[in-house]
C-alpha positions as CSV (number, residue, x, y, z in Angstrom):
1,M,-32.5,-9.5,7.2
2,K,-30.2,-6.8,8.6
3,I,-26.6,-7.0,8.1
4,T,-24.4,-5.4,11.0
5,S,-21.5,-3.1,10.0
6,S,-19.1,-5.6,11.2
7,Y,-20.5,-8.3,8.9
8,F,-20.6,-5.8,5.9
9,F,-16.7,-5.1,6.4
10,L,-16.0,-8.7,6.7
11,L,-17.8,-9.5,3.5
12,I,-15.4,-6.8,1.9
13,F,-12.4,-8.1,3.5
14,L,-13.2,-11.9,2.4
15,Y,-14.6,-11.0,-1.1
16,P,-11.5,-11.4,-3.0
17,F,-11.4,-15.0,-1.7
18,I,-14.8,-16.2,-2.3
19,L,-15.1,-18.3,-5.2
20,S,-11.4,-18.3,-6.1
21,G,-11.3,-22.0,-6.8
22,Q,-14.1,-21.7,-9.3
23,D,-14.0,-20.8,-13.1
24,L,-15.2,-17.4,-12.5
25,R,-11.7,-16.0,-12.2
26,I,-8.3,-16.2,-13.6
27,A,-5.5,-16.1,-11.1
28,D,-2.1,-14.6,-11.6
29,Y,0.8,-15.3,-9.4
30,N,3.9,-13.1,-8.9
31,T,7.1,-13.1,-7.1
32,I,7.9,-9.3,-5.8
33,S,10.5,-7.3,-4.0
34,W,9.4,-3.9,-2.5
35,N,11.9,-1.6,-1.2
36,A,11.1,1.7,0.3
37,F,13.0,4.6,1.6
38,T,11.5,7.3,3.8
39,I,12.8,10.6,5.4
40,N,10.9,12.6,7.8
41,H,12.2,16.0,8.4
42,K,11.3,17.9,11.7
43,V,10.6,21.5,11.1
44,S,9.1,22.7,14.5
45,E,7.3,20.9,17.4
46,H,4.4,20.1,15.4
47,W,5.3,20.3,11.8
48,S,7.5,18.1,9.6
49,T,7.9,17.3,6.2
50,H,7.8,13.4,4.6
51,G,9.5,12.2,1.4
52,E,9.2,8.7,0.2
53,F,10.6,6.5,-2.9
54,Q,9.4,2.9,-3.4
55,W,11.1,0.6,-5.7
56,R,9.0,-2.3,-6.6
57,R,10.0,-5.3,-8.6
58,S,8.4,-8.3,-10.1
59,E,10.1,-11.6,-10.8
60,F,11.8,-10.8,-7.2
61,L,14.3,-8.1,-8.7
62,A,14.5,-9.1,-12.5
63,E,11.7,-7.1,-13.7
64,P,10.0,-3.5,-12.9
65,Q,6.8,-3.3,-11.5
66,Q,6.1,0.3,-10.2
67,N,8.2,3.4,-8.9
68,L,6.2,5.3,-6.6
69,Y,7.2,8.8,-5.2
70,R,5.2,10.5,-2.2
71,F,5.7,13.7,-0.8
72,G,3.7,15.3,2.2
73,V,3.7,17.6,5.4
74,N,2.8,16.2,8.8
75,Y,1.0,17.9,11.8
76,K,1.7,16.0,14.9
77,V,-1.4,16.8,17.2
78,N,0.7,14.9,20.0
79,D,2.5,11.8,20.2
80,L,-0.2,9.5,19.4
81,V,-2.0,11.6,16.7
82,V,-0.2,12.9,13.1
83,F,-2.1,14.3,10.2
84,R,-0.6,14.2,6.7
85,I,-1.6,15.7,3.4
86,G,0.3,15.2,0.3
87,A,0.8,14.1,-3.4
88,A,2.3,11.1,-5.0
89,Y,3.4,9.9,-8.6
90,A,3.9,6.5,-9.8
91,D,5.0,4.6,-12.9
92,T,3.5,1.3,-13.1
93,Y,4.7,-1.3,-15.7
94,P,3.3,-4.0,-17.3
95,Y,4.1,-7.3,-15.3
96,G,2.7,-10.6,-14.7
97,K,0.3,-12.8,-16.7
98,V,-2.2,-10.5,-17.4
99,P,-1.3,-6.7,-17.1
100,L,-3.2,-4.3,-15.1
101,Q,-4.4,-2.4,-18.2
102,A,-5.4,-4.0,-21.4
103,A,-2.7,-1.9,-23.1
104,A,-0.2,-3.6,-21.5
105,K,2.3,-0.4,-21.4
106,L,3.9,1.8,-18.6
107,F,1.1,4.1,-17.5
108,P,1.3,7.5,-15.2
109,E,-0.7,7.8,-11.9
110,Y,-1.0,11.1,-10.1
111,R,-2.4,11.2,-6.6
112,T,-3.5,13.6,-3.8
113,F,-4.1,12.2,-0.5
114,Q,-5.2,12.9,3.2
115,M,-4.0,10.7,6.1
116,L,-4.6,10.4,9.7
117,Q,-2.4,8.1,12.0
118,I,-3.4,6.9,15.6
119,S,-1.0,5.2,17.9
120,N,-2.3,3.1,20.6
121,P,0.3,1.5,23.0
122,I,-0.8,-1.3,25.1
123,D,1.5,-2.6,27.7
124,Q,4.7,-3.6,25.6
125,F,2.5,-3.8,22.2
126,I,2.5,-0.5,20.0
127,I,-0.9,-0.6,17.9
128,S,-1.3,2.1,15.3
129,H,-4.3,2.7,12.7
130,R,-3.7,4.6,9.6
131,F,-6.6,6.0,7.6
132,M,-6.3,7.4,4.2
133,L,-8.0,8.9,1.5
134,E,-6.6,9.1,-2.0
135,Q,-7.8,11.0,-5.2
136,R,-6.1,9.5,-8.0
137,W,-5.7,10.2,-11.8
138,L,-4.7,7.2,-13.9
139,G,-3.0,7.3,-17.3
140,Q,-4.9,5.3,-20.2
141,Y,-4.2,4.7,-23.7
142,M,-7.4,5.6,-25.9
143,D,-5.4,5.0,-29.0
144,P,-3.3,1.8,-28.5
145,M,-0.9,2.8,-31.2
146,K,0.4,5.5,-29.0
147,S,3.6,5.0,-26.9
148,K,2.2,7.5,-23.9
149,A,-0.8,7.7,-22.3
150,D,-3.3,10.0,-23.9
151,S,-6.0,10.4,-21.4
152,F,-6.6,10.2,-17.5
153,I,-9.3,8.4,-15.4
154,F,-10.3,9.9,-11.9
155,L,-10.6,7.3,-9.0
156,N,-11.2,7.7,-5.5
157,R,-9.9,5.2,-2.9
158,I,-9.7,4.6,0.7
159,R,-7.3,2.8,2.7
160,Y,-7.1,1.5,6.5
161,M,-4.0,-0.2,7.8
162,A,-3.6,-1.8,11.3
163,R,-0.1,-2.4,12.6
164,L,1.1,-4.3,15.5
165,E,4.6,-4.1,16.9
166,Y,6.5,-5.5,19.6
167,P,9.7,-4.8,20.9
168,L,12.1,-7.2,22.1
169,E,13.1,-5.6,25.4
170,K,15.6,-8.3,26.4
171,L,17.9,-7.5,23.3
172,S,17.6,-3.7,23.5
173,T,20.5,-1.7,24.3
174,A,20.6,2.1,25.1
175,T,20.9,3.0,21.1
176,V,19.2,-0.2,19.5
177,V,15.9,-1.5,19.9
178,P,15.1,-4.6,17.8
179,Y,11.6,-5.6,17.4
180,F,8.9,-7.7,15.3
181,A,5.8,-6.2,13.6
182,A,2.8,-7.4,11.5
183,Y,0.4,-5.3,9.5
184,D,-2.7,-5.7,7.2
185,E,-4.2,-2.9,5.0
186,I,-7.7,-3.0,3.0
187,M,-8.1,-0.8,-0.1
188,I,-11.6,0.0,-1.2
189,G,-12.5,2.3,-4.3
190,F,-15.7,4.3,-4.2
191,G,-17.4,7.0,-6.5
192,K,-17.6,6.9,-10.3
193,N,-15.3,4.8,-12.4
194,I,-14.6,1.9,-9.9
195,G,-15.3,-0.4,-12.5
196,Q,-16.3,-4.2,-11.8
197,N,-15.7,-4.1,-8.1
198,I,-15.3,-1.8,-4.8
199,F,-12.3,-3.9,-3.4
200,D,-9.0,-2.9,-4.9
201,Q,-6.6,-4.6,-2.9
202,N,-5.3,-6.1,0.5
203,R,-1.7,-6.2,2.1
204,F,-0.6,-8.4,4.6
205,G,3.2,-8.2,6.0
206,F,5.1,-9.8,8.9
207,L,8.4,-7.9,9.7
208,A,11.5,-7.9,11.9
209,G,13.4,-4.5,12.3
210,I,15.7,-2.5,14.3
211,D,15.4,1.3,15.7
212,L,18.5,3.0,15.8
213,Q,18.6,5.8,18.4
214,R,15.2,6.5,16.9
215,N,16.8,8.3,14.0
216,L,17.0,5.4,11.6
217,R,14.7,2.3,11.4
218,I,15.1,-0.7,9.3
219,E,12.8,-3.5,8.7
220,A,12.6,-6.4,6.1
221,G,10.2,-9.6,5.9
222,Y,7.2,-11.1,4.3
223,L,4.9,-9.2,1.9
224,S,1.7,-10.6,0.7
225,Q,-0.5,-8.4,-1.7
226,T,-3.7,-9.5,-3.3
227,L,-5.2,-7.6,-5.9
228,L,-8.5,-7.6,-7.8
229,F,-8.7,-6.2,-11.4
230,S,-11.4,-3.6,-12.1
231,R,-11.7,-4.8,-15.8
232,L,-12.7,-8.4,-17.0
233,V,-10.8,-10.7,-19.3
234,D,-12.8,-13.3,-21.5
235,G,-15.6,-12.3,-19.1
236,K,-13.8,-13.4,-16.0
237,Q,-12.3,-11.4,-13.1
238,I,-8.4,-11.4,-12.6
239,L,-7.1,-11.9,-9.1
240,Q,-3.7,-11.3,-8.6
241,Y,-1.4,-12.7,-5.8
242,N,2.0,-11.2,-5.3
243,R,4.3,-12.8,-2.7
244,G,7.9,-11.7,-1.7
245,L,10.3,-9.5,0.1
246,I,9.7,-5.9,1.6
247,V,12.4,-3.8,2.9
248,N,11.6,-0.4,4.5
249,T,14.4,2.1,5.5
250,N,13.0,5.3,7.6
251,F,15.2,8.2,8.3
252,K,14.3,10.8,10.8
253,L,16.1,14.3,10.7
């Protein structure tokens, strides 16, 4: 029986939720707070630079989860299409009932990435699609007695995010535009070393924000992250549910 591409992607999206109530998986629930700071500096009509820092916490603000630094160069084809290439570095801490790595220690991650973002306005709605390829080098502990990662594993990942934004025109002024936004992003691993599954994680967010003279945007709201571990614990898969607050602050220079 043939399976269309639509059904294939639907199965991938639903994969982490199938059988979640049975004994084949261990569920880990965490309360998180993600805080992102982004600066884009326009160099010319088409070129700009991108800098980003994300401060991610577990147990809301009490425990560290991850610090992420991302840098890139943007090329704007037109007002609707933007390319970006860049690199990132992250420190991920052990958190939750089951840590991401068996060593249960802080581990580094290096990335390079390529991104394409397409905007598609429809009436008052602003719809955007973000496609991203990532090449990742994750630190590992071959010797559990060491205090720092002593090897790296290479992974490929593809990401797709759809975002819907709705400006509140009745509340807008000449300098301030409030809006609502919702997005969903799915991440899929491919190639060698992907472990037990190709599904990596899914993120959903619902936000309220304000656009200040198009130079500063601040938005905050609810974030839901569902993550499927690439390793087994006692022969079972680990499905992690992270729920909490997300705050994004975006500067344009």
